[in-house]
Backbone as a printed PyTorch tensor [residue, N CA C, xyz], in Angstrom:
tensor([[[137.2820,  52.3230,  57.4300],
         [136.0390,  51.7370,  57.0190],
         [134.9620,  52.8170,  56.8760]],

        [[134.9540,  53.7870,  57.8070],
         [133.9870,  54.8740,  57.7080],
         [134.2570,  55.7230,  56.4760]],

        [[135.5170,  55.9040,  56.1140],
         [135.8290,  56.7100,  54.9320],
         [135.3840,  56.0070,  53.6530]],

        [[135.4410,  54.6750,  53.6080],
         [134.9880,  53.9180,  52.4320],
         [133.4880,  54.0660,  52.2570]],

        [[132.7220,  53.9490,  53.3320],
         [131.2650,  54.1360,  53.2510],
         [130.9290,  55.5670,  52.8870]],

        [[131.7050,  56.5120,  53.4070],
         [131.4750,  57.9220,  53.1170],
         [131.7250,  58.1910,  51.6340]],

        [[132.8130,  57.6190,  51.0770],
         [133.1230,  57.8020,  49.6550],
         [132.0380,  57.1750,  48.7830]],

        [[131.5210,  56.0050,  49.1850],
         [130.4610,  55.3400,  48.4270],
         [129.1820,  56.1740,  48.4220]],

        [[128.8450,  56.7610,  49.5490],
         [127.6200,  57.5630,  49.6210],
         [127.7580,  58.8480,  48.8160]],

        [[128.9390,  59.4540,  48.8040],
         [129.1560,  60.6610,  47.9920],
         [129.0580,  60.2980,  46.5110]],

        [[129.6730,  59.1780,  46.1340],
         [129.6410,  58.7330,  44.7440],
         [128.1990,  58.4370,  44.2970]],

        [[127.4240,  57.7660,  45.1300],
         [126.0290,  57.4610,  44.8160],
         [125.2050,  58.7410,  44.7000]],

        [[125.4310,  59.6880,  45.5670],
         [124.7190,  60.9660,  45.5150],
         [125.0540,  61.7400,  44.2560]],

        [[126.3290,  61.7120,  43.8610],
         [126.7620,  62.4030,  42.6540],
         [126.1230,  61.7700,  41.4100]],

        [[126.0710,  60.4470,  41.3640],
         [125.4340,  59.7650,  40.2310],
         [123.9400,  60.0800,  40.1500]],

        [[123.2880,  60.1140,  41.2930],
         [121.8580,  60.4420,  41.3320],
         [121.6210,  61.8570,  40.8320]],

        [[122.4720,  62.7970,  41.2450],
         [122.3590,  64.1910,  40.8230],
         [122.5530,  64.3110,  39.3060]],

        [[123.5500,  63.6300,  38.7510],
         [123.8060,  63.6830,  37.3090],
         [122.6460,  63.0730,  36.5170]],

        [[122.0990,  61.9900,  37.0130],
         [120.9630,  61.3680,  36.3590],
         [119.7530,  62.3040,  36.3430]],

        [[119.5000,  62.9600,  37.4570],
         [118.3940,  63.9090,  37.5580],
         [118.5830,  65.0710,  36.5810]],

        [[119.7860,  65.5970,  36.4790],
         [120.0710,  66.7230,  35.5830],
         [119.8790,  66.3000,  34.1250]],

        [[120.3640,  65.1140,  33.7680],
         [120.2440,  64.6700,  32.3690],
         [118.7850,  64.4330,  31.9840]],

        [[117.9840,  63.8740,  32.8840],
         [116.5700,  63.6400,  32.5820],
         [115.7830,  64.9340,  32.4950]],

        [[116.0600,  65.8880,  33.3460],
         [115.3320,  67.1540,  33.3040],
         [115.7280,  67.9600,  32.0720]],

        [[116.9620,  67.8460,  31.6100],
         [117.3850,  68.5550,  30.4120],
         [116.6870,  67.9860,  29.1840]],

        [[116.4950,  66.6770,  29.1390],
         [115.8270,  66.0450,  28.0150],
         [114.3480,  66.4150,  27.9700]],

        [[113.7240,  66.5860,  29.1170],
         [112.2980,  66.9360,  29.1760],
         [112.0510,  68.3530,  28.6940]],

        [[113.0670,  69.2180,  28.7280],
         [112.8990,  70.6060,  28.3170],
         [113.1030,  70.8170,  26.8220]],

        [[113.3480,  69.7550,  26.0520],
         [113.5620,  69.9080,  24.6220],
         [112.2780,  70.3700,  23.9520]],

        [[112.3750,  71.2140,  22.9310],
         [111.1730,  71.6240,  22.2020],
         [110.5380,  70.4370,  21.4850]],

        [[109.2350,  70.5590,  21.2000],
         [108.4850,  69.4490,  20.6080],
         [108.9790,  69.1160,  19.2010]],

        [[109.4890,  70.1190,  18.4500],
         [109.9070,  69.8400,  17.0830],
         [111.2130,  69.0530,  17.0120]],

        [[111.9340,  68.9270,  18.1130],
         [113.1530,  68.1400,  18.1300],
         [112.8220,  66.6730,  18.4050]],

        [[111.6800,  66.4190,  19.0330],
         [111.2860,  65.0480,  19.3220],
         [110.9490,  64.3160,  18.0260]],

        [[110.7960,  63.0340,  18.1050],
         [110.5860,  62.1690,  16.9430],
         [109.3360,  62.5520,  16.1530]],

        [[109.4050,  62.4100,  14.8270],
         [108.2690,  62.6850,  13.9460],
         [107.1580,  61.6700,  14.1080]],

        [[107.4440,  60.5080,  14.7260],
         [106.4400,  59.4520,  14.8220],
         [105.2600,  59.8540,  15.6940]],

        [[105.4020,  60.9120,  16.4890],
         [104.2900,  61.3510,  17.3270],
         [103.3700,  62.3130,  16.5940]],

        [[103.7490,  62.7550,  15.4010],
         [102.9450,  63.7150,  14.6630],
         [102.2040,  62.9920,  13.5330]],

        [[100.8910,  63.1650,  13.4960],
         [100.0840,  62.4720,  12.5090],
         [ 98.8280,  63.2660,  12.2010]],

        [[ 98.1400,  62.8340,  11.1560],
         [ 96.8440,  63.3880,  10.7870],
         [ 95.8150,  62.2720,  10.9020]],

        [[ 94.7400,  62.5310,  11.5960],
         [ 93.6740,  61.5380,  11.7510],
         [ 92.6150,  61.7710,  10.6720]],

        [[ 92.2210,  60.6940,  10.0010],
         [ 91.1940,  60.7600,   8.9570],
         [ 90.0760,  59.8050,   9.3390]],

        [[ 88.8400,  60.3030,   9.3110],
         [ 87.6640,  59.5020,   9.6400],
         [ 86.7650,  59.4060,   8.4140]],

        [[ 85.9710,  58.3440,   8.3760],
         [ 85.0380,  58.2190,   7.2690],
         [ 84.2330,  56.9490,   7.3480]],

        [[ 83.4780,  56.7000,   6.2710],
         [ 82.6300,  55.5260,   6.1560],
         [ 82.8600,  54.8940,   4.7960]],

        [[ 82.9840,  53.5710,   4.7780],
         [ 83.1240,  52.8270,   3.5280],
         [ 81.7390,  52.3250,   3.1460]],

        [[ 81.3130,  52.6650,   1.9030],
         [ 79.9350,  52.4080,   1.4690],
         [ 79.9300,  51.6340,   0.1530]],

        [[ 78.9700,  50.7140,   0.0060],
         [ 78.7380,  49.9910,  -1.2390],
         [ 78.1520,  50.9810,  -2.2380]],

        [[ 78.7660,  51.0980,  -3.4210],
         [ 78.3330,  52.1110,  -4.3880],
         [ 76.9760,  51.8050,  -5.0170]],

        [[ 76.5440,  50.5520,  -4.9820],
         [ 75.2610,  50.2030,  -5.5890],
         [ 74.1090,  50.2380,  -4.5950]],

        [[ 74.3170,  49.6950,  -3.4040],
         [ 73.2270,  49.6160,  -2.4260],
         [ 73.2590,  50.7450,  -1.4090]],

        [[ 74.3580,  51.4810,  -1.3540],
         [ 74.5710,  52.5640,  -0.3790],
         [ 74.5090,  52.0820,   1.0620]],

        [[ 74.8100,  50.7960,   1.2510],
         [ 74.9120,  50.2120,   2.5880],
         [ 76.3860,  50.2250,   3.0050]],

        [[ 76.6620,  50.2910,   4.3190],
         [ 78.0640,  50.2660,   4.7520],
         [ 78.7300,  48.9310,   4.4310]],

        [[ 80.0180,  48.9940,   4.1180],
         [ 80.8090,  47.7860,   3.8900],
         [ 81.4790,  47.4610,   5.2220]],

        [[ 81.0150,  46.4080,   5.8620],
         [ 81.5090,  46.0710,   7.1990],
         [ 82.9090,  45.4730,   7.1250]],

        [[ 83.7410,  45.8510,   8.0690],
         [ 85.0980,  45.3320,   8.2420],
         [ 85.9660,  45.4730,   6.9920]],

        [[ 85.7890,  46.5670,   6.2460],
         [ 86.6420,  46.8410,   5.0830],
         [ 88.0390,  47.2110,   5.5640]],

        [[ 89.0340,  46.8530,   4.7790],
         [ 90.4230,  47.1910,   5.1090],
         [ 90.7360,  48.5950,   4.6160]],

        [[ 91.4170,  49.3700,   5.4530],
         [ 91.8620,  50.7110,   5.1100],
         [ 93.3620,  50.7290,   5.3650]],

        [[ 94.1600,  51.0740,   4.3420],
         [ 95.6140,  50.9920,   4.5050],
         [ 96.3090,  52.1260,   3.7710]],

        [[ 97.5350,  52.4060,   4.1990],
         [ 98.3720,  53.4050,   3.5410],
         [ 99.2070,  52.6630,   2.5100]],

        [[ 99.0610,  53.0400,   1.2550],
         [ 99.7320,  52.3350,   0.1600],
         [101.2510,  52.3740,   0.3340]],

        [[101.8770,  51.2310,   0.1480],
         [103.3300,  51.1360,   0.2290],
         [103.8740,  50.9900,   1.6380]],

        [[102.9970,  50.8480,   2.6200],
         [103.4310,  50.6560,   4.0060],
         [102.7130,  49.4430,   4.5730]],

        [[103.0450,  49.1250,   5.8050],
         [102.3550,  48.0430,   6.5080],
         [101.3730,  48.6120,   7.5200]],

        [[100.9470,  49.8360,   7.3120],
         [100.0600,  50.5040,   8.2640],
         [ 98.6370,  50.5060,   7.7290]],

        [[ 97.6980,  50.2380,   8.6310],
         [ 96.3100,  50.2440,   8.2170],
         [ 95.3790,  50.0070,   9.3820]],

        [[ 94.1050,  49.9190,   9.0620],
         [ 93.0820,  49.6740,  10.0710],
         [ 91.9170,  48.9540,   9.3910]],

        [[ 90.8810,  48.6760,  10.1590],
         [ 89.7020,  47.9870,   9.6440],
         [ 88.4720,  48.7980,  10.0380]],

        [[ 87.5390,  48.9130,   9.1050],
         [ 86.2820,  49.5960,   9.4090],
         [ 85.4750,  48.7360,  10.3830]],

        [[ 84.5900,  49.3810,  11.1400],
         [ 83.7900,  48.6360,  12.1190],
         [ 82.5410,  48.0480,  11.4560]],

        [[ 81.6200,  47.5550,  12.2520],
         [ 80.4190,  46.9100,  11.7150],
         [ 79.4530,  47.8990,  11.0630]],

        [[ 79.6970,  49.1860,  11.2210],
         [ 78.8960,  50.2140,  10.5530],
         [ 79.6390,  50.8220,   9.3660]],

        [[ 80.8050,  50.2640,   9.0110],
         [ 81.5940,  50.7660,   7.9000],
         [ 82.4450,  51.9790,   8.2400]],

        [[ 82.4220,  52.4090,   9.5000],
         [ 83.1760,  53.6050,   9.8950],
         [ 84.6150,  53.2390,  10.2320]],

        [[ 85.5420,  54.1560,   9.9120],
         [ 86.9520,  53.9190,  10.1740],
         [ 87.6260,  55.1890,  10.6860]],

        [[ 88.7440,  55.0030,  11.3400],
         [ 89.6360,  56.0810,  11.7780],
         [ 91.0460,  55.5840,  11.5390]],

        [[ 91.8090,  56.3220,  10.7530],
         [ 93.2050,  55.9650,  10.5110],
         [ 94.0700,  57.1750,  10.8120]],

        [[ 95.1520,  56.9390,  11.5200],
         [ 96.1010,  57.9980,  11.8620],
         [ 97.2900,  57.8900,  10.9100]],

        [[ 97.4710,  58.9110,  10.0940],
         [ 98.5120,  58.9150,   9.0700],
         [ 99.6840,  59.7520,   9.5580]],

        [[100.8610,  59.1420,   9.7380],
         [102.0420,  59.9360,  10.1020],
         [102.3020,  60.9970,   9.0280]],

        [[102.7940,  62.1510,   9.4410],
         [102.9950,  63.2550,   8.4990],
         [103.9230,  62.8760,   7.3540]],

        [[104.8710,  61.9870,   7.5950],
         [105.7870,  61.6140,   6.5140],
         [105.0870,  60.8040,   5.4210]],

        [[103.8760,  60.2740,   5.6900],
         [103.1140,  59.5350,   4.6890],
         [101.9120,  60.3320,   4.1840]],

        [[101.8400,  61.6150,   4.4690],
         [100.6660,  62.4110,   4.0950],
         [100.5240,  62.5700,   2.5850]],

        [[101.5900,  62.3170,   1.8060],
         [101.4940,  62.4110,   0.3500],
         [101.1530,  61.0640,  -0.2990]],

        [[100.9810,  60.0200,   0.5040],
         [100.6500,  58.6870,  -0.0120],
         [ 99.1520,  58.5770,  -0.2780]],

        [[ 98.7670,  57.4600,  -0.8900],
         [ 97.3530,  57.1810,  -1.1340],
         [ 96.8410,  56.1950,  -0.0970]],

        [[ 95.5660,  56.3260,   0.2330],
         [ 94.9040,  55.3700,   1.1130],
         [ 94.1750,  54.3590,   0.2270]],

        [[ 94.2860,  53.0870,   0.6180],
         [ 93.5940,  52.0330,  -0.1020],
         [ 92.4250,  51.5290,   0.7160]],

        [[ 91.3280,  51.2130,   0.0370],
         [ 90.1300,  50.6940,   0.6860],
         [ 89.7520,  49.4130,  -0.0470]],

        [[ 89.6500,  48.3120,   0.6930],
         [ 89.3470,  47.0490,   0.0370],
         [ 88.5100,  46.1600,   0.9480]],

        [[ 87.8250,  45.2320,   0.3080],
         [ 87.0510,  44.2260,   1.0150],
         [ 86.8000,  43.0920,   0.0420]],

        [[ 86.5800,  41.9020,   0.5580],
         [ 86.3200,  40.7550,  -0.3050],
         [ 85.0250,  40.9930,  -1.0750]],

        [[ 85.0810,  40.7920,  -2.3760],
         [ 83.9100,  40.9900,  -3.2250],
         [ 83.7930,  42.3930,  -3.7790]],

        [[ 84.8070,  43.2510,  -3.5390],
         [ 84.7810,  44.6320,  -4.0200],
         [ 86.1010,  44.9630,  -4.7040]],

        [[ 86.0590,  45.9150,  -5.6390],
         [ 87.2820,  46.4080,  -6.2590],
         [ 87.9750,  47.3470,  -5.2730]],

        [[ 89.2980,  47.2660,  -5.2160],
         [ 90.0620,  48.1410,  -4.3300],
         [ 90.0110,  49.5610,  -4.8730]],

        [[ 89.8010,  50.5150,  -3.9700],
         [ 89.7200,  51.9280,  -4.3250],
         [ 90.8640,  52.6640,  -3.6510]],

        [[ 91.5910,  53.4950,  -4.4170],
         [ 92.6840,  54.2910,  -3.8630],
         [ 92.3180,  55.7670,  -3.9400]],

        [[ 92.5600,  56.4820,  -2.8340],
         [ 92.2890,  57.9120,  -2.7500],
         [ 93.5060,  58.5850,  -2.1320]],

        [[ 93.9110,  59.7200,  -2.6900],
         [ 95.0440,  60.4490,  -2.1370],
         [ 94.6920,  60.9540,  -0.7380]],

        [[ 95.6020,  60.7630,   0.1970],
         [ 95.3430,  61.1830,   1.5820],
         [ 95.1410,  62.6840,   1.6750]],

        [[ 95.7840,  63.4510,   0.8020],
         [ 95.6440,  64.9110,   0.8480],
         [ 94.2630,  65.3720,   0.3850]],

        [[ 93.5350,  64.5430,  -0.3630],
         [ 92.1980,  64.9070,  -0.8440],
         [ 91.1020,  64.6670,   0.1970]],

        [[ 91.4280,  63.9210,   1.2430],
         [ 90.4070,  63.5460,   2.2210],
         [ 90.2300,  64.5980,   3.2980]],

        [[ 88.9830,  64.7200,   3.7510],
         [ 88.6330,  65.5940,   4.8610],
         [ 89.0200,  64.8890,   6.1580]],

        [[ 89.2920,  65.6300,   7.2090],
         [ 89.7000,  64.9960,   8.4670],
         [ 88.5200,  64.4200,   9.2420]],

        [[ 87.3150,  64.9120,   9.0110],
         [ 86.1870,  64.5360,   9.8620],
         [ 85.2620,  63.5190,   9.2110]],

        [[ 84.7440,  63.8200,   8.0210],
         [ 83.7510,  62.9060,   7.4320],
         [ 84.0500,  62.6900,   5.9600]],

        [[ 84.3130,  61.4470,   5.6080],
         [ 84.5560,  61.0540,   4.2290],
         [ 83.6640,  59.8810,   3.8990]],

        [[ 83.1770,  59.8400,   2.6850],
         [ 82.4120,  58.6920,   2.2150],
         [ 83.2150,  58.0660,   1.0800]],

        [[ 83.6390,  56.8400,   1.3090],
         [ 84.4210,  56.1060,   0.3250],
         [ 83.5190,  55.0350,  -0.2700]],

        [[ 83.3450,  55.0550,  -1.5870],
         [ 82.4730,  54.0980,  -2.2470],
         [ 83.2950,  52.9690,  -2.8690]],

        [[ 82.9010,  51.7380,  -2.5630],
         [ 83.5170,  50.5630,  -3.1640],
         [ 82.5350,  49.9270,  -4.1380]],

        [[ 83.0450,  49.5590,  -5.2950],
         [ 82.2230,  48.9380,  -6.3280],
         [ 82.3020,  47.4230,  -6.1970]],

        [[ 81.1460,  46.7480,  -6.1570],
         [ 81.1790,  45.2790,  -6.0880],
         [ 81.8830,  44.6930,  -7.3120]],

        [[ 82.6670,  43.6530,  -7.0880],
         [ 83.3940,  42.9810,  -8.1720],
         [ 82.9330,  41.5310,  -8.2300]],

        [[ 82.3930,  41.1450,  -9.3870],
         [ 81.9520,  39.7700,  -9.5640],
         [ 83.1480,  38.9690, -10.0680]],

        [[ 83.5050,  37.9500,  -9.3180],
         [ 84.6460,  37.1130,  -9.6830],
         [ 84.1000,  35.7480, -10.0930]],

        [[ 84.2050,  35.4130, -11.3890],
         [ 83.6690,  34.1220, -11.8310],
         [ 84.5600,  32.9700, -11.3490]],

        [[ 83.9270,  31.9070, -10.9250],
         [ 84.6550,  30.7120, -10.5250],
         [ 84.1280,  29.5450, -11.3350]],

        [[ 84.9240,  28.4920, -11.4280],
         [ 84.5090,  27.3120, -12.1860],
         [ 83.3530,  26.6090, -11.4820]],

        [[ 82.5940,  25.9280, -12.2780],
         [ 81.4520,  25.1840, -11.7610],
         [ 81.9290,  24.0370, -10.8760]],

        [[ 81.2230,  23.8230,  -9.7920],
         [ 81.5240,  22.7290,  -8.8830],
         [ 80.4530,  21.6690,  -9.0520]],

        [[ 80.8950,  20.4360,  -9.3510],
         [ 79.9580,  19.3320,  -9.5400],
         [ 80.0210,  18.4370,  -8.3090]],

        [[ 78.8830,  18.1880,  -7.7180],
         [ 78.7990,  17.3190,  -6.5430],
         [ 78.1160,  16.0340,  -6.9730]],

        [[ 78.7920,  14.9240,  -6.7350],
         [ 78.2450,  13.6270,  -7.1100],
         [ 78.0090,  12.7920,  -5.8710]],

        [[ 76.9790,  12.0050,  -5.9270],
         [ 76.6960,  11.0930,  -4.8360],
         [ 77.4350,   9.7900,  -5.1040]],

        [[ 78.3680,   9.4300,  -4.2180],
         [ 79.0870,   8.1680,  -4.3250],
         [ 78.8160,   7.3460,  -3.0770]],

        [[ 78.7850,   6.0590,  -3.2660],
         [ 78.5880,   5.1560,  -2.1440],
         [ 79.8480,   5.1700,  -1.2780]],

        [[ 79.7580,   5.5750,   0.0020],
         [ 80.9560,   5.6700,   0.8360],
         [ 81.6370,   4.3250,   1.0620]],

        [[ 80.8850,   3.2360,   1.1160],
         [ 81.4720,   1.9080,   1.3080],
         [ 82.3150,   1.5490,   0.0840]],

        [[ 81.7850,   1.7950,  -1.1080],
         [ 82.5310,   1.5240,  -2.3420],
         [ 83.8010,   2.3780,  -2.4090]],

        [[ 83.6940,   3.6390,  -1.9970],
         [ 84.8430,   4.5440,  -1.9950],
         [ 85.9500,   4.0210,  -1.0820]],

        [[ 85.5990,   3.5660,   0.1200],
         [ 86.5940,   3.0250,   1.0560],
         [ 87.1870,   1.7210,   0.5480]],

        [[ 86.3870,   0.8590,  -0.0410],
         [ 86.9010,  -0.4060,  -0.5860],
         [ 87.9000,  -0.1420,  -1.7070]],

        [[ 87.6030,   0.8060,  -2.5640],
         [ 88.5100,   1.1600,  -3.6570],
         [ 89.8190,   1.7260,  -3.1140]],

        [[ 89.7540,   2.5670,  -2.0840],
         [ 90.9610,   3.1340,  -1.4840],
         [ 91.8380,   2.0490,  -0.8840]],

        [[ 91.2480,   1.0700,  -0.2110],
         [ 92.0200,  -0.0260,   0.3920],
         [ 92.6410,  -0.8930,  -0.6970]],

        [[ 91.9180,  -1.1520,  -1.7830],
         [ 92.4600,  -1.9480,  -2.8850],
         [ 93.6600,  -1.2760,  -3.5440]],

        [[ 93.6820,   0.0550,  -3.5620],
         [ 94.7540,   0.7840,  -4.2460],
         [ 95.9490,   1.1090,  -3.3490]],

        [[ 95.9680,   0.6150,  -2.1290],
         [ 97.1130,   0.8620,  -1.2410],
         [ 98.4250,   0.3960,  -1.8720]],

        [[ 98.5000,  -0.7850,  -2.4680],
         [ 99.7740,  -1.1990,  -3.0890],
         [100.2190,  -0.2770,  -4.2330]],

        [[ 99.2790,   0.3040,  -4.9430],
         [ 99.6310,   1.2190,  -6.0410],
         [100.1270,   2.5590,  -5.5070]],

        [[ 99.5660,   3.0070,  -4.3970],
         [ 99.8630,   4.3480,  -3.8850],
         [101.0340,   4.3970,  -2.9060]],

        [[101.3790,   3.2750,  -2.3030],
         [102.4600,   3.2480,  -1.3190],
         [103.4830,   2.2010,  -1.7360]],

        [[104.7440,   2.6110,  -1.8790],
         [105.8100,   1.6920,  -2.2870],
         [106.1760,   0.7760,  -1.1250]],

        [[106.5300,  -0.4660,  -1.4580],
         [106.9750,  -1.3940,  -0.4170],
         [108.4980,  -1.5110,  -0.4100]],

        [[109.1810,  -0.8010,  -1.3100],
         [110.6360,  -0.7670,  -1.3710],
         [111.1270,   0.5780,  -0.8460]],

        [[112.3000,   0.6080,  -0.1910],
         [112.8390,   1.8850,   0.2890],
         [113.1330,   2.8220,  -0.8790]],

        [[112.9170,   4.0910,  -0.6620],
         [113.1290,   5.1000,  -1.6860],
         [114.0500,   6.1680,  -1.1220]],

        [[115.0180,   6.5880,  -1.9280],
         [115.9160,   7.6640,  -1.5020],
         [115.5710,   8.9010,  -2.3070]],

        [[115.3380,  10.0020,  -1.6160],
         [114.9670,  11.2440,  -2.2770],
         [115.8880,  12.3600,  -1.8060]],

        [[116.0160,  13.3700,  -2.6180],
         [116.7990,  14.5480,  -2.2430],
         [115.8210,  15.6940,  -2.0170]],

        [[115.9940,  16.3830,  -0.9080],
         [115.1210,  17.5080,  -0.5990],
         [115.9400,  18.7470,  -0.2630]],

        [[115.3630,  19.8950,  -0.4440],
         [116.0140,  21.1670,  -0.1280],
         [115.1020,  21.9640,   0.7900]],

        [[115.7130,  22.7210,   1.6580],
         [114.9320,  23.5760,   2.5560],
         [115.7140,  24.8600,   2.7860]],

        [[115.0270,  25.8430,   3.2560],
         [115.6670,  27.1300,   3.5680],
         [115.5820,  27.3990,   5.0260]]])
């Protein structure tokens, strides 16, 4: 029984030693062997309205063709960290009511950039508001229940994914 406990303790000690050696060997690897995801370029700037020269609050800043991006703050300032593998991509700047602006990431300064967005007027159809008597509206809806709802069973075919 003592030999079994002795063998277990030697085995546990050997496993602990091997684990320690493997972890210390991994920590000594040079930085260029580690993953590229830790290497990036930080770009800072301000998104500005090209007509009023006021900041565009909460503008979207994104790397084109990826799902990576950020949002400008209430002063129009932003900071985006671009992984080195995307350094040749373009940065997009957009906000509701403005045309999207694309700038090559390589053209931007790391510290201070001013990105100008041009306001975009989007025409919408005219909305007509009419005053209708709510009692008449409800009476008409109740009268049309037989027209809008079938009293016979209906069989339908549906598809889903």
